[in-house]
N, C-alpha and C positions, 0 to 999 in steps of 0.2 A: 576688920575693920578694912579693908580693900572695898567691898562693896561700899560701905558709907562711903568713903570719900567718892567714889564713881557716881554713890547719886548724888553728892551735895556736886559736885563740878558739871553737872549738867543745865544746860541753859532751860529754862521753859520753852513752851512755844511760843508766849508772848515776846520774851528777848530775843525768837529766834527772827522773830518779823521784824525788831525794831532793828536788827542786824544785817537779814537781807530783806528788805521791803518790796523790792521789784526785781525785773530782772538784770537789769544793768550792773543791781550791787553782786548780784549771785555770781554773773559773768567775771566779774573782778574779780569776787571770791575764787572761782574756779581757774582763776588764769594765775593767782596767785600763787596758787596751791600747784599747780602741774609746772609754774615756770617761777620758782621763788628767787631766781638770780635775775628775773627780766625774761621778756617775750623771746624765745629761740626756733629758726626755723625747722619745724619735725622734718624737712624734707634734704635739707643740705645742713642743719646744724647752725647756721648764721646768726651773730647775736645783734644784725640790725635790720628792723623789719617796720614797713608801713602800717599803721593803723586805721582803716577804712571802716565807712559807714559807721561811725559811733563806736568803734572797737570791735563790733560782730564782725569784722574780718582781717586778716595780716595777710599783708603781701612781702615775701623777703625781696631784700634789697640786691642780694647776689643772684638766685636763682629764677626769680619774678614767681615761683610759684606761692599760690593761694592757698589758705587753710583757717580753720576755727578754733575754737577753745575745744571743741566739741571733736575734733578729726583726729582718728588714730586711737579713738578709747571708745569704751561700752556705748557711747553717748553717739556718737556718729551715727547720721540719716535718722535719729529722734526727732519728732515734731514737738515735742514734751516739752515745754518751759524751763531754762536752767531750773529756775527758783525752784520748780517742783522737783528736778532733779536732785536739789541739794536736801530740799524738805526732807525727802524721800529716804536719804542716807543719815539724816538726823533721825526719823521717826525709826528707823531698822537697827541705829545704834541706842538709842536712850530706852528704848521696849526692851525690858530684858529676856523677855522670851521672844522678841521678833514682833513681826505685825506682817497677819494675813496679806492675799490680795487683795480678796473683798475687801478691808478694811481699808486700804491703802488706797484702793481705788476712791472710796470713802472719802478721805481725808486729802485728796490729791485732784477731785473733783475729775479722774478719766475713769475710761471704763475697766472692767476686770480685767479682761484679757490684755490691755495693755499695761495696766497693775500688773501683772504676773510678770509679763514679759522685762515689764523694768525691772524687776524685784531679784529676776534670776541674770538680768546683768550687772547689776550690783554685785551680786553673790559674784560673778565673775572676778570681779577686782579683788576679793579676800583668798587672798593666798598667802601662805607664810613659808619662808626658805632658811635651810640653816640648821644645824644639826644643833642639836642640844647636851650639856655639860653637868657635871657637878652629880646632885642624886636626883634620880628621874622615875619615875612609879609607868607602869607599862601596863595596861588590861586591854580589855577588849568586850563590848558590849554586843547585842542585838536588837535592831530596829525593823519593826512592823508587827502586824496585827497577829492576836493570839490565836493558834489554831483553832480551839474550842468554839472563839466568836466566829469563825468562818461558816458559809453556807456550804451545806452539805457539797456540794458541785466542787469547790474551792479546794476542800480542805486535800491534804497532800495526804494523808494516814501513813506517817513516816515516824512517829514519836510526839514528844509536845519540845518544849525547852523552845529551842533556836530553831527548828524546824521551819521553814519557809520565810526567815525574816534573812534580813542584809546583814552580814558581819560588819564594824566598827571597831577599828584597832586607834588605841592610842597613847600616847606616851607624855606626862606632864612634870617639867622639871618643876623642884620644888624652889629654885630661886629664878627661875624664869618665866619662859612660854612655855606652849602646849601645841601639838601636833597630833593629826587624827585621819584618817585614812580609811575609806571602804576596801575593804580584801573579799575576795572571792573564796578561800580558804583559809580557817584556822588552823591550819597543820604546822608540822615544826619548819621545813622551808620556808613557809609565808610569813611566819612570826619573827623567825629570823632576818628574812630581807626587810623586812618593816622594823624591829629595832635596829641593824645596822644603818640605815637609810635616815633615822630621826637621831642615834646618840652615837656621841662621840666615844670613843674606844677607852676603856678604863675609865668610865663613867660609874657611880655605883647607880644598880638597877634594882627594884621592888617591884615582885610580880607576886601572882599567886600562887596555887600549884599546877595549873593547866601544863602538859606534858609538852608542849610546843616551846618551852622557852627551853626545855632542859639541852645541855650541849651549848651555851653562849659562853665561850670561853673567855672573849675579850673583855667582860664586863666584870665585877663584885658586884654578881648576883644573890639575894636574896630573897627566898619564897614565904609567902605567908600561904597558911592551909585552912582556905577556906573551907573544903568541903570534911574537917575537922573540926570546925566551929572555932579556927581561930584568925584572928583579923588582927591584930597587931604582935609583931613580935621586936621589942625592943626598938629601934628606929626604923624596921620594917614595917609597912602598910601601902596603901595603894587608896588610901583614903581623897586624895586629892584629885585623881583624876575620877575616880568616881562620885565626885562633887561635879566633874564636867560631865557626866554622863545623865548624872541625876538633872542638869539644867537643859540638857540637849534634847530627853525622856520628857521630861514637863513641857519643852515648847512643840516635841512634836504631839503627842496627847493634848493638848491644852490649845495651841494655838492654829497648828496648820491641820490635825485629825488624821493625817496622810503623808507619806513620802512615797515618791515610788524608787524603785531602784534605778532608774535613769538619770533621776535630778538628784537623789539623795548626798553624792559628793558636794554638791554648790551648798546644799543646807549643812552640811557636818563643815563645811569649809567657814561659812557664814558663823558660826556658834565657835571656831577656831579664832578667827579674826576679834571677836568681842572678848574673849577669854585674853588671847595678848593685845588688845586695845584696854582693856579694863583699867579704869583709872587718867583714864585720857577725856579731856571735854569733848565734846561733840563738834563745839565749836570754840572758835578763840575767844576767850575770857575777855569782859569788859568792854569786846566791840575790838580788839587791837588785835593785830595781826601778829602775833609773838611767839608761835610753838606750834609743835606737832599736837593736830587734833585728828579725831576719826575721819573727819571727811575727808582733811586733805590725804590721810590714809589709804582711805578709797579713791581716790584721783590719782594715787602712786599707783594704784596698784591696774588703774583702768590703763595705765599706757599701754598702746601696743596689742589691745586684747577686743575679739568682738565676738558676739553672738547675736546672729540672725533669727528672727523668730523660725524662718524653714529651718535652721539648721537645731532652735531649740524645739520643735516639735516631729521633727525628722526619726520616723521608725531605726529603731538599730536593727 
């Protein structure tokens, strides 16, 4: 039912361009999302500014410093029109399995290199915070190519399963949001730390029978023994977080085909963001500025963040 509601609320591409037909409307929409109570100086916080150059530039009446709607966000120093930025956020939102940089470049009429950088900058705005409470499910999964499909020179010869893959740990609250992060190890110390960072003490926690979860004393934990074919034990199961993994992996295999370990965390954050904003419209419905949308959520996450191409492509 949640997915049906999500699909019904999303405006079509025709509706998008009727609401954001040009650069001025895109700028006004982004400004209303960044400053819902009116434009404020990003340098000193003063709430009186001059709008110059047709709204493309603001000057603070107090400190006299200038800024634009891009300044201090991931869009800073970008020469791509704002309408294309908003459309990219829209496309990444309404596409359940996201959109590749190749397809995004075709939709926006820009190079694949620019589309790739743009998409990662948008992913930089996809972050979730706060601990989860109530009934939560915890699980881990592995992202990467199968060992048997690798070229002989790339095989690690250390077994099967998760060998050579990246570890992603996730928590899903049955009454709320999702959290996920990339882990270097999946031992007891790493899992205990990840659970404590994401889940409030005293919460009900359902996991599988992984030994790394043993000893979590601050939670009412129940495990289902997958190794023995047990997937449901009363109310205990991990089906919700596994549904999240299913979407993540379908996107990995079907849309992107490959995620490097270097950029994996951003892809994971994108799908956590999509899960947590599921049910929200991409843009304000009926052409009215009336509430929270995914584009506005992206704008909130862009504040104070930068991702230059040099940093994005730098060697670890």
